[in-house]
C-alpha positions in Angstrom: 0.0 0.0 0.0 2.8 2.4 0.9 4.6 1.6 -2.3 1.3 2.3 -4.3 0.9 5.7 -2.6 4.4 6.6 -3.8 3.5 5.9 -7.4 2.6 8.6 -10.0 -0.8 7.0 -10.6 -1.7 7.2 -6.9 -0.4 10.7 -6.4 -2.2 12.1 -9.5 -5.4 10.4 -8.4 -5.1 11.8 -4.9 -4.4 15.3 -6.0 -7.3 15.3 -8.4 -9.6 13.8 -5.7 -8.5 16.5 -3.2 -9.0 19.3 -5.8 -12.4 17.9 -6.7 -13.4 17.7 -3.0 -12.3 21.2 -2.3 -14.2 22.4 -5.4 -17.3 20.4 -4.3 -17.2 21.9 -0.8 -16.8 25.5 -2.1 -19.5 25.0 -4.7 -21.8 23.4 -2.0 -21.3 26.3 0.4 -21.7 29.0 -2.3 -24.7 27.1 -3.9 -26.5 26.6 -0.6 -26.1 30.3 0.3 -27.3 31.4 -3.1 -30.4 29.1 -2.8 -31.2 30.5 0.6 -30.7 34.1 -0.6 -32.9 33.4 -3.6 -35.6 31.8 -1.3 -35.5 34.9 1.0 -35.8 37.2 -2.0 -38.7 35.2 -3.4 -40.4 35.2 -0.1 -40.0 38.9 0.2 -41.5 39.3 -3.3 -44.4 37.1 -2.6 -45.1 38.8 0.8 -44.9 42.2 -0.9 -47.3 41.2 -3.6 -49.8 39.8 -1.0 -49.5 42.7 1.3 -50.1 45.2 -1.5 -53.1 43.2 -2.6 -54.6 42.8 0.9 -53.9 46.4 1.8 -55.6 47.7 -1.4 -58.7 45.4 -1.0 -61.7 47.4 -0.1 -63.6 44.6 1.8 -60.9 44.0 4.3 -62.4 45.3 7.6 -61.3 43.0 10.4 -58.7 40.5 11.4 -60.9 37.5 10.6 -61.2 38.3 6.9 -57.5 39.0 6.8 -56.8 35.6 8.2 -58.9 34.0 5.5 -56.8 35.7 2.9 -53.4 34.9 4.6 -50.6 34.1 2.3 -48.8 30.8 2.6 -48.9 28.1 5.3 -45.8 29.6 7.1 -47.1 33.1 6.8 -47.6 35.3 9.8 -50.3 38.1 9.5 -50.8 41.0 11.9 -53.2 44.0 11.9 -52.1 47.4 13.2 -55.0 49.3 14.7 -55.3 53.1 14.3 -54.4 53.4 18.0 -51.1 51.5 17.5 -52.4 48.2 19.0 -51.2 45.0 17.1 -53.3 41.9 16.8 -53.2 38.7 15.0 -51.0 35.5 14.9 -48.0 37.5 13.7 -48.1 40.3 16.2 -44.9 39.1 18.0 -43.0 39.5 14.7 -43.9 43.2 14.4 -41.5 45.7 15.8 -42.4 49.1 17.2 -40.5 50.7 14.3 -42.7 49.0 11.7 -45.9 50.1 13.7 -44.6 53.6 13.7 -44.0 53.7 9.9 -47.3 52.1 9.1 -49.3 54.6 11.2 -47.4 57.3 9.4 -48.8 56.0 6.1 -45.5 54.5 4.9 -45.0 51.1 3.3 -42.3 48.9 4.8 -40.2 46.3 3.0 -37.2 45.1 5.1 -35.5 42.3 6.9 -35.0 42.9 10.6 -34.4 41.0 13.9 -37.4 40.9 16.2 -37.0 39.1 19.6 -33.9 37.4 18.3 -35.6 36.1 15.2 -34.6 37.3 11.7 -37.8 38.2 9.9 -38.8 39.4 6.4 -41.4 42.1 6.9 -43.8 43.6 4.4 -46.3 46.2 5.8 -48.8 48.4 4.0 -51.2 51.1 5.4 -54.9 50.4 4.8 -57.7 52.8 4.0 -59.6 52.1 7.2 -56.7 53.3 9.3 -53.8 51.4 10.7 -52.0 48.9 8.6 -51.5 45.3 7.5 -48.2 43.5 8.3 -47.0 40.2 6.7 -44.0 38.7 8.4 -42.1 35.5 7.6 -39.2 34.1 9.7 -36.1 33.7 7.6 -35.6 30.2 9.2 -38.9 29.1 7.8 -38.0 30.3 4.4 -34.6 28.6 4.4 -36.2 25.4 5.8 -38.5 25.4 2.9 -35.5 25.7 0.6 -33.9 22.6 2.3 -34.9 20.1 -0.4 -33.3 22.2 -3.1 -30.1 22.4 -1.0 -30.2 18.6 -0.5 -30.6 18.0 -4.2 -27.6 20.4 -4.9 -25.5 18.5 -2.5 -26.4 15.1 -4.0 -25.5 16.5 -7.5 -22.2 17.8 -6.2 -21.4 14.4 -4.6 -22.1 12.7 -7.8 -19.9 15.2 -9.6 -17.1 14.5 -7.0 -17.3 10.8 -7.6 -17.2 11.3 -11.4 -14.2 13.7 -11.0 -12.3 11.1 -8.8 -13.0 8.4 -11.3 -12.0 10.6 -14.2 -8.8 11.6 -12.3 -7.9 7.9 -11.7 -8.4 7.2 -15.4 -6.3 10.2 -16.4 -3.6 9.2 -13.9 -3.6 5.7 -15.3 -3.4 7.1 -18.9 -0.4 9.2 -17.9 1.4 6.7 -15.7 1.0 3.5 -17.7 3.4 4.6 -20.5 5.9 5.8 -17.9 5.8 2.4 -16.3 6.5 0.7 -19.7 9.3 3.1 -20.4 10.8 2.5 -17.0 10.8 -1.2 -17.8 12.5 -0.4 -21.1 15.1 1.7 -19.4 15.9 -1.1 -16.9 16.3 -3.5 -19.9 18.7 -1.0 -21.5 20.6 -0.6 -18.2 20.9 -4.4 -18.1 22.7 -4.4 -21.5 19.8 -5.3 -23.8 19.6 -3.4 -27.0 17.0 -2.9 -29.7 14.3 -2.5 -26.9 10.9 -1.5 -28.3 9.6 1.6 -26.5 5.9 2.2 -26.5 5.2 5.8 -27.4 1.5 5.9 -26.2 0.1 8.6 -23.9 0.3 12.4 -24.0 2.6 14.2 -26.4 5.2 14.8 -23.7 5.3 11.1 -22.8 5.7 10.3 -26.5 8.7 12.7 -26.7 10.3 10.9 -23.7 9.7 7.7 -25.5 11.4 9.0 -28.7 14.3 10.2 -26.6 14.6 6.8 -25.0 14.5 5.1 -28.4 17.2 7.5 -29.6 19.3 6.7 -26.5 18.9 3.0 -27.4 20.2 3.6 -30.9 23.1 5.8 -29.7 24.1 3.2 -27.2 24.0 0.5 -29.8 26.1 2.5 -32.2 28.6 3.6 -29.5 29.0 0.1 -28.1 29.6 -1.2 -31.7 32.3 1.4 -32.2 33.9 0.6 -28.9 33.9 -3.1 -29.7 35.4 -2.4 -33.1 37.9 -0.1 -31.5 39.0 -2.6 -28.8 39.3 -5.3 -31.4 41.5 -3.1 -33.6 43.6 -2.1 -30.6 43.9 -5.7 -29.5 45.0 -6.7 -33.0 47.5 -3.8 -33.2 49.0 -4.6 -29.8 49.2 -8.3 -30.5 51.7 -7.8 -33.3 54.5 -6.2 -31.1 53.7 -8.5 -28.3 54.2 -11.5 -30.6 57.5 -10.1 -31.8 58.6 -9.5 -28.2 57.6 -12.9 -27.1 59.3 -14.6 -30.1 62.6 -12.8 -29.6 62.5 -13.3 -25.9 62.0 -17.0 -26.3 64.8 -17.1 -28.9 67.2 -15.3 -26.5 66.2 -17.6 -23.6 66.8 -20.7 -25.8 70.2 -19.3 -27.0 69.4 -19.8 -30.7 70.3 -16.2 -31.7 74.0 -15.8 -32.6 75.9 -13.3 -30.5 76.5 -11.1 -33.5 72.7 -10.7 -34.0 71.9 -9.8 -30.4 72.3 -6.0 -30.9 69.9 -6.1 -33.8 67.4 -8.1 -31.9 67.8 -5.6 -29.0 67.0 -2.7 -31.3 63.9 -4.6 -32.6 62.8 -5.3 -29.1 63.3 -1.6 -28.2 61.3 -0.5 -31.3 58.4 -2.8 -30.5 58.5 -1.8 -26.9 58.3 1.9 -27.9 55.4 1.0 -30.2 53.5 -0.6 -27.3 54.3 2.3 -25.1 52.8 4.6 -27.7 49.6 2.6 -27.6 49.4 2.7 -23.8 50.2 6.4 -23.6 47.5 7.2 -26.2 44.9 5.1 -24.3 45.8 6.7 -21.0 45.6 10.2 -22.4 42.2 9.5 -24.0 41.0 8.1 -20.6 42.2 11.2 -18.8 40.5 13.5 -21.3 37.2 11.8 -20.6 37.7 12.0 -16.8 37.1 14.9 -14.5 40.6 15.2 -13.2 42.2 16.5 -16.4 43.9 19.7 -15.2 44.1 22.9 -17.2 46.4 25.7 -16.0 45.4 28.7 -18.1 47.8 31.6 -18.6 48.5 34.1 -21.4 50.6 32.4 -24.1 52.1 33.9 -27.3 51.4 31.2 -29.9 53.6 33.0 -32.4 56.6 32.0 -30.2 55.3 28.4 -29.7 55.0 27.5 -33.4 58.8 28.0 -34.2 59.6 26.1 -31.1 57.6 23.1 -32.2 59.3 23.2 -35.6 62.7 23.2 -34.0 61.8 20.4 -31.6 60.8 18.1 -34.4 63.9 18.9 -36.6 65.5 15.6 -35.6 62.6 13.8 -37.3 61.7 15.9 -40.3 65.2 16.6 -41.6 66.2 12.9 -41.9 62.8 12.2 -43.5 63.4 14.9 -46.1 60.2 16.8 -45.2 60.4 20.6 -45.3 58.8 22.0 -42.1 58.4 25.7 -41.5 56.4 28.1 -39.3 54.4 31.1 -40.8 53.5 33.8 -38.2 53.2 37.5 -38.7 53.0 38.9 -35.2 52.1 38.2 -31.6 49.2 35.7 -31.1 48.2 36.0 -27.5 45.8 33.4 -26.2 44.7 32.4 -22.7 45.4 28.7 -22.4 47.6 26.0 -20.9 50.9 26.2 -22.8 51.9 22.6 -22.0 48.6 21.2 -23.2 48.6 23.4 -26.3 52.1 22.1 -27.1 50.9 18.6 -26.6 48.1 19.2 -29.1 50.4 20.7 -31.7 52.9 17.9 -31.3 50.2 15.4 -32.0 49.1 17.2 -35.2 52.7 17.6 -36.4 53.4 13.9 -35.8 50.3 13.0 -37.8 51.4 15.4 -40.6 55.0 14.0 -40.7 53.5 10.5 -41.0 51.4 11.5 -44.0 53.9 13.7 -45.8 56.3 12.0 -48.3 59.9 13.0 -48.9 60.1 16.5 -50.3 56.6 17.5 -49.3 56.0 20.5 -47.0 54.5 20.7 -43.5 53.5 24.2 -42.4 52.6 25.5 -39.0 50.7 28.8 -39.5 49.1 31.2 -37.1 46.9 34.2 -37.7 44.1 36.3 -36.1 40.6 35.9 -37.6 37.3 37.4 -36.3 38.6 38.0 -32.8 40.1 34.6 -32.5 43.5 33.0 -33.0 43.7 30.3 -35.6 46.6 27.8 -35.5 47.0 25.5 -38.5 49.1 22.4 -39.2 49.1 21.7 -43.0 50.8 19.0 -45.0 51.6 18.1 -48.5 50.5 14.4 -48.2 47.8 12.5 -50.0 45.0 14.5 -48.2 41.5 13.4 -47.1 38.2 12.8 -48.9 35.0 14.5 -47.9 33.9 11.4 -46.1 37.3 11.4 -44.3 36.9 15.0 -43.2 33.5 14.3 -41.8 34.8 11.5 -39.5 38.4 12.5 -39.1 38.1 12.8 -35.3 36.3 9.5 -34.7 38.5 6.9 -33.1 40.2 4.6 -35.4 38.2 5.5 -38.6 41.1 6.8 -40.7 43.5 4.1 -39.4 41.1 1.3 -40.4 40.4 2.9 -43.8 44.1 3.4 -44.7 45.9 0.7 -42.8 47.2 -1.0 -45.9 47.7 2.0 -48.1 49.7 4.6 -46.1 51.5 5.0 -42.7 49.0 5.1 -39.9 49.2 5.6 -36.1 47.2 4.1 -33.3 43.9 5.7 -34.5 43.6 7.7 -31.3 45.7 10.8 -32.1 43.1 12.9 -33.8 40.4 11.9 -31.3 42.7 13.0 -28.5 43.6 16.3 -30.2 39.9 17.1 -30.8 39.0 16.4 -27.1 42.0 18.3 -25.9 41.0 21.3 -28.0 37.6 21.3 -26.5 39.1 21.2 -22.9 41.2 24.2 -23.9 38.1 26.1 -24.9 38.8 25.9 -28.6 37.6 23.9 -31.6 39.6 21.7 -33.9 38.4 21.2 -37.5 39.7 19.3 -40.5 40.0 20.5 -44.1 42.2 20.6 -47.2 45.5 22.4 -47.3 46.8 24.5 -50.2 49.9 22.4 -50.1 47.8 19.5 -51.4 47.3 17.5 -48.2 45.2 17.8 -45.1 44.9 20.9 -42.9 43.9 20.9 -39.2 42.8 24.2 -37.8 42.6 25.0 -34.1 40.6 28.1 -33.2 41.1 29.6 -29.7 39.6 32.8 -28.2 42.1 35.7 -28.2 43.2 36.8 -24.7 
């Protein structure tokens, strides 16, 4: 029971029941008061009509004839004598003020309290002298209106029951799709994919259903990419591991001649470095997706950083026969983490040197554009197609596509660079370079 009371169905039903009950009580109180007021007004109108008719009747001469013409079973009639004496069944409901006004020839139409009783009074002077008074206790009038009030209350109670029932049906209509979607969400959380999500109910519920279906599709696609990525990385890492294992076993068995040991050592060092590159890329990607990736922002002149990157990579590009240069025209001040920016540029330069063939250029350019600083790494390599540009920063896409055609890395470098650019407050984009190859542009806000 307690669990049911915590459900949306129960809460919506209870809220609607409480609102309907409050509305019923208010409507009942207001309606009963209006009925009583209308009854009093009607009684006053009827008494006034009767008093006027009796007062104007020429054959009304004594109290007996007046009693014969009395209006209504609950009516009280009294006769005011010319000397001020009051007689008749209703004399106790006649106040001295009314007697005074009638003797003065005035008609009286009012509601007053006489001897603690609220009374509707209609009085008219008569031609024979004195006057005629018709008085009706308000309690008698409202008592006569009781059946109408009872009918109103019954109607309101029926309306309350209908409102509660309607509220329960509406609550069920709203809550039932949510229960189904909660079940679908639990199935998704349990690892099931391709879960059918019922989109019934109100438009807002249908929107949630569509969003849940979209989440299902995104999870399916993301997990498929992750599986593909892990399979690719596992395959790439297995190659150097196999080489390391084979050479290690050969060394342990003593089947490698002493003269070949230095060459084997160099091979082992190269394969170890390759494995280390994989591990460092994976760790860097994991740190970028975590919350503890630290950024120490300060003002940095990127115009000084670009030539420093060119010089740092001289030991790689000169032996490879690639012409690397920096193109800057003035200070390019940005507020960023200099070490992380250098890390990003190093990754882009490494990628460009891998793509550029002997004699091809690699350009590091910097300029100001629309209030921002744009840093570019362009190469004269084979370049990228439109489809490649659209997915250049997806993990492993370019590596899988060109693994047998050109030199490729781990497939993580551009993904790391894109995420690092976002953490630095910038945006990395891919395009075509005037040198014929690919261009990667980093846009950072100017300090």
